[in-house]
ZATOR-31691 format. One line per field, with one value per residue (C-alpha): residue in three letters; x, y, z. Coordinates in pm, whole numbers, m for minus. Layout:
BEGIN
r <- [ALA, ...];
x <- [X, ...];
y <- [Y, ...];
z <- [Z, ...];
***
This chain:
BEGIN
r <- [MET, GLY, PHE, GLY, SER, TYR, ASP, GLU, SER, GLU, GLN, GLU, ASN, GLN, GLN, SER, SER, ALA, ASP, ILE, ASP, GLU, SER, GLU, ALA, VAL, ALA, SER, HIS, GLU, ASN, ASP, HIS, ASP, GLY, SER, SER, THR, PHE, GLU, ALA, GLY, ALA, SER, ASN, GLU, ASP, LEU, ILE, GLY, ARG, LEU, ASP, GLU, MET, ARG, ASP, GLU, ASP, ASP, GLU];
x <- [m4426, m4617, m4689, m4382, m4133, m3800, m3705, m3347, m3402, m3694, m3484, m3205, m3452, m3588, m3245, m3115, m3428, m3433, m3333, m3208, m3107, m2872, m2914, m3282, m3212, m3310, m3025, m3143, m2886, m2936, m3134, m2993, m3063, m2833, m3029, m3292, m3655, m3882, m4258, m4460, m4826, m4927, m5128, m5035, m5031, m5341, m5526, m5430, m5531, m5861, m5930, m5843, m6091, m6359, m6292, m6317, m6646, m6780, m6687, m6873, m7199];
y <- [20463, 20592, 20427, 20403, 20485, 20306, 20083, 19955, 19681, 19537, 19545, 19350, 19092, 19022, 18977, 18745, 18530, 18452, 18086, 18041, 17695, 17736, 17369, 17432, 17737, 17736, 17727, 17984, 17889, 17515, 17493, 17773, 17755, 17923, 17837, 18020, 17958, 18051, 18052, 18057, 18152, 18002, 18315, 18642, 18970, 19076, 18761, 18819, 19187, 19091, 18838, 19097, 19340, 19066, 18997, 19368, 19391, 19093, 19265, 19581, 19389];
z <- [m5506, m5810, m6138, m6357, m6086, m6087, m5795, m5811, m5553, m5753, m6070, m5895, m5761, m6110, m6261, m5990, m5972, m6343, m6384, m6739, m6851, m7147, m7247, m7332, m7549, m7915, m8165, m8418, m8683, m8651, m8977, m9192, m9564, m9814, m10129, m10329, m10409, m10697, m10745, m11064, m11029, m11362, m11446, m11611, m11424, m11619, m11509, m11146, m11154, m11317, m11044, m10778, m10934, m10929, m10561, m10479, m10666, m10470, m10141, m10245, m10301];
***
């Protein structure tokens, strides 16, 4: 059988041999949060852009 060929019997063996324990599954909605969050940088956009330009200049050196 060549690379990438499909073998139905192998596919069936993989599905039937998978032991899945539902009690150990992760509950993805266990810790849902319906609020909002905000962040204040404490610097103006001009200050942040200036600092970014400085960092880029340092990388060029």
